C-alpha positions as CSV (number, residue, x, y, z in Angstrom):
1,M,94.0,109.7,129.3
2,A,94.8,106.5,131.2
3,A,98.2,104.9,130.5
4,L,98.5,102.5,127.6
5,P,98.1,98.9,128.7
6,R,100.7,96.2,128.3
7,I,99.8,94.1,125.2
8,S,101.0,90.5,124.9
9,V,101.3,89.3,121.4
10,V,101.7,85.5,120.9
11,V,103.1,84.4,117.5
12,T,102.9,80.7,116.8
13,S,104.9,79.2,113.9
14,F,105.9,75.9,112.4
15,N,108.1,75.7,109.3
16,Q,107.0,79.1,108.0
17,A,110.4,80.8,107.6
18,Q,109.3,82.3,104.3
19,Y,106.8,84.5,106.2
20,L,108.1,84.6,109.7
21,E,110.5,87.5,109.5
22,L,107.9,89.8,108.0
23,T,105.4,88.8,110.7
24,L,107.9,89.6,113.4
25,R,108.9,92.9,111.8
26,S,105.2,93.9,111.6
27,V,105.0,93.5,115.4
28,I,108.4,94.9,116.4
29,D,108.2,97.9,114.1
30,Q,105.0,99.1,115.9
31,N,107.4,100.5,118.5
32,Y,104.6,100.1,121.1
33,P,106.0,100.9,124.5
34,G,104.1,98.2,126.4
35,L,104.8,95.3,124.0
36,E,105.4,91.8,125.3
37,L,106.3,89.6,122.3
38,I,106.2,85.8,122.8
39,I,107.1,83.3,120.0
40,I,106.1,79.7,120.2
41,D,107.7,77.7,117.4
42,G,106.6,74.1,117.1
43,G,110.1,72.7,116.5
44,S,110.6,73.9,112.9
45,S,113.2,72.2,110.8
46,D,113.6,75.2,108.4
47,E,115.3,78.5,109.1
48,S,112.7,79.7,111.6
49,P,114.8,79.3,114.8
50,D,117.6,81.4,113.2
51,I,115.1,84.1,112.3
52,I,113.7,84.1,115.9
53,R,117.2,84.4,117.3
54,K,117.9,87.4,115.1
55,Y,115.1,89.3,116.9
56,Q,115.2,87.7,120.3
57,Q,116.3,90.9,122.0
58,H,112.7,92.2,121.3
59,M,111.1,89.1,122.9
60,E,110.1,88.3,126.4
61,Y,110.0,84.6,125.7
62,W,110.5,82.2,122.9
63,C,111.0,78.4,122.4
64,S,111.3,76.0,119.5
65,E,110.0,72.6,120.4
66,P,107.1,70.2,119.6
67,D,103.9,71.5,121.2
68,G,101.1,69.4,119.9
69,G,99.5,71.8,117.4
70,H,98.4,75.4,116.9
71,P,96.0,75.8,119.9
72,Q,98.4,74.1,122.2
73,G,101.1,76.6,121.1
74,I,98.8,79.5,121.8
75,I,97.9,78.1,125.2
76,K,101.6,77.8,126.0
77,G,102.3,81.3,124.8
78,F,99.5,82.9,127.0
79,A,100.8,80.9,130.0
80,H,103.9,83.1,129.7
81,A,102.1,86.3,129.0
82,T,101.8,89.1,131.6
83,G,100.0,91.7,129.6
84,E,96.6,93.2,130.4
85,I,95.6,92.8,126.7
86,L,96.1,89.6,124.8
87,C,96.2,88.6,121.1
88,F,97.7,86.1,118.8
89,L,99.2,86.4,115.3
90,N,99.8,83.6,112.9
91,S,103.3,83.5,111.5
92,D,102.0,84.1,107.9
93,D,99.9,87.1,108.9
94,L,100.8,90.8,109.6
95,F,99.8,93.7,111.7
96,E,99.1,96.9,110.0
97,P,101.3,99.9,111.1
98,C,100.1,101.6,114.3
99,T,97.7,98.8,115.2
100,L,99.0,98.2,118.7
101,H,98.9,102.0,119.4
102,E,95.3,102.2,118.3
103,V,94.3,99.1,120.3
104,G,96.1,100.3,123.4
105,R,94.3,103.7,123.2
106,Y,91.0,102.0,122.6
107,F,91.2,99.9,125.7
108,A,92.5,102.8,127.8
109,Q,89.5,104.9,126.7
110,H,86.9,102.1,127.0
111,P,87.4,100.4,130.4
112,G,84.1,98.5,130.1
113,V,85.0,96.7,126.9
114,E,86.3,93.2,127.3
115,A,87.2,92.5,123.6
116,V,87.4,94.4,120.4
117,Y,88.2,93.5,116.8
118,G,89.0,95.5,113.7
119,D,89.0,94.7,110.0
120,A,91.5,92.9,107.9
121,T,93.0,92.9,104.4
122,W,93.4,89.6,102.6
123,I,96.7,89.2,100.8
124,D,98.2,86.5,98.7
125,A,101.3,84.4,99.3
126,A,103.5,87.2,97.8
127,G,101.9,89.9,99.9
128,S,99.8,91.5,97.1
129,V,96.4,92.8,98.2
130,L,93.5,90.6,97.2
131,M,90.7,92.6,98.9
132,P,89.9,94.6,102.1
133,K,87.8,92.5,104.4
134,K,85.5,94.9,106.2
135,E,83.2,93.6,108.9
136,I,80.0,94.4,110.7
137,P,79.8,94.7,114.5
138,F,79.5,91.5,116.5
139,N,75.9,90.3,116.5
140,R,75.4,87.0,118.4
141,F,72.3,85.9,116.4
142,I,74.0,86.6,113.1
143,W,77.2,84.9,114.2
144,L,75.5,81.8,115.5
145,Y,73.5,81.3,112.2
146,T,76.1,82.3,109.6
147,Y,79.7,81.7,110.4
148,N,82.7,83.1,112.4
149,Y,83.2,86.4,110.7
150,V,85.5,87.9,113.3
151,P,89.1,88.1,111.9
152,G,91.2,86.4,114.6
153,M,94.4,88.4,113.7
154,S,92.5,91.6,114.3
155,M,90.9,90.6,117.7
156,F,92.3,91.8,121.1
157,W,90.9,91.1,124.6
158,R,91.5,91.6,128.2
159,R,93.3,89.0,130.2
160,T,90.4,89.0,132.7
161,I,87.9,87.7,130.3
162,Y,90.4,85.1,128.9
163,D,90.8,83.7,132.4
164,R,87.1,83.9,133.1
165,V,86.1,81.7,130.2
166,G,89.0,79.2,130.7
167,G,91.2,80.2,127.8
168,V,91.6,78.4,124.5
169,N,90.0,74.9,124.1
170,P,92.4,72.5,122.2
171,E,89.5,70.2,121.4
172,Y,88.9,72.5,118.4
173,P,92.2,72.5,116.5
174,L,90.9,74.5,113.5
175,A,88.0,76.5,115.0
176,F,89.4,77.2,118.5
177,D,89.1,81.0,117.8
178,A,85.4,80.7,117.0
179,D,84.9,78.8,120.2
180,L,86.8,81.5,122.2
181,W,84.8,84.4,120.7
182,I,81.4,82.9,121.4
183,R,82.5,82.2,125.0
184,F,83.7,85.8,125.3
185,S,80.2,86.9,124.3
186,D,78.7,84.7,127.0
187,H,80.6,86.8,129.6
188,G,81.3,90.2,128.3
189,R,81.1,92.8,125.5
190,I,82.7,92.4,122.1
191,E,83.0,95.6,120.2
192,H,84.1,96.4,116.6
193,V,86.3,99.2,115.2
194,A,86.1,100.0,111.5
195,R,89.9,100.1,111.1
196,Q,92.2,97.8,109.2
197,W,94.3,96.2,111.9
198,S,95.9,93.2,110.1
199,R,96.7,91.4,106.9
200,M,95.8,87.8,106.5
201,R,97.3,85.6,103.8
202,Y,94.8,83.7,101.6
203,Y,96.7,81.0,99.7
204,P,96.2,77.3,98.9
205,E,98.5,76.1,101.7
206,Q,96.6,78.0,104.4
207,K,95.4,75.5,107.0
208,N,91.8,76.4,107.1
209,R,91.6,76.2,103.3
210,R,93.3,72.8,103.2
211,F,91.0,71.4,106.0
212,R,87.8,73.4,105.3
213,E,85.4,70.5,105.8
214,K,86.9,69.6,109.2
215,S,86.9,73.3,110.2
216,D,83.2,73.6,109.2
217,R,82.4,70.5,111.3
218,E,84.1,71.9,114.3
219,D,82.3,75.2,113.7
220,M,78.9,73.5,113.7
221,M,79.8,71.6,116.9
222,I,80.4,74.9,118.6
223,R,77.1,76.3,117.5
224,A,75.3,73.1,118.5
225,R,76.1,73.8,122.1
226,Y,73.6,76.6,122.0
227,W,70.8,74.4,120.6
228,K,68.9,72.8,123.4
229,N,68.8,69.3,122.0
230,Q,72.3,69.5,120.3
231,K,70.7,69.0,116.9
232,K,69.7,71.6,114.3
233,P,66.4,73.2,115.5
234,L,63.4,72.8,113.2
235,T,63.6,76.5,112.5
236,Y,67.4,76.4,111.6
237,T,66.9,77.1,107.9
238,L,64.6,80.0,108.6
239,R,66.9,81.5,111.2
240,R,69.9,81.1,108.9
241,T,68.1,82.8,106.1
242,I,67.2,85.7,108.4
243,A,70.7,86.0,109.8
244,L,72.3,85.9,106.3
245,S,69.9,88.6,105.1
246,L,70.6,90.8,108.1
247,R,74.3,90.3,107.5
248,I,74.1,91.3,103.9
249,F,71.9,94.3,104.7
250,L,74.2,95.5,107.4
251,K,77.3,95.1,105.2
252,L,75.6,97.1,102.4
253,V,74.5,100.0,104.6
254,S,77.8,100.3,106.3
255,G,79.9,100.1,103.1
256,C,81.6,96.8,103.9
257,Y,81.5,95.3,100.4
258,S,84.6,95.9,98.3
259,W,83.2,96.4,94.8
260,G,85.6,95.6,92.1
261,Y,87.5,92.9,94.0
262,P,87.0,89.2,93.1
263,K,83.8,88.1,94.9
264,Y,84.7,84.4,94.9
265,L,87.2,85.2,97.7
266,E,84.5,86.6,100.0
267,R,81.8,84.8,101.9
268,S,78.7,87.0,102.5
């Protein structure tokens, strides 16, 4: 088997000291031989810089200074990255054990794949499991007419496709990941592995919950780029109904639904 690739993990943070150490441990404790850990802190006024210093021997680069926002911090982090494989992890989310080893082996065994995502587990602020969030493979039609169902903290990609599409676009401060995934699909293959690769915190202070309306507007702007007249096509409602039905059917037949967990947490 080919050698495991170098993986650059960019962690962005701002005043999230209550979660940051667990996030860093979830990366460092992977003991992945080709790890490049980069921490971009936006100038936190809490204990975050002290926590980062505690683990700085495991990092290739870190800084704590104002950076203009989440996507700008990720852009700054990737500018320092040298890995063949890239990913980002929010400072309140976690990698599952062995994730980086599984990702490294996958890319080594699938040289034609440009990007791959796994599944996630939703947890609350205290870290208790809310529900496993299993997903279907990437389908461009379903994605365009439903919503961004790719869990960003479980997505990994080659540096070559990141450079090819021009990287993260800061014009979408809340939906920059959705914008990046659809541009990846313009230029390469996105694959899915039915493995839990991360844990995402779902709690009231989460940014995309606090600013859901703005996030949804950005999401619709991204999709509108693929409509010829930049407005909803006349067949939009029909296409969305078909896409939602296909998504539900595929989730059913592949066992993605988590029966017994609170359904109000999950979009179809």
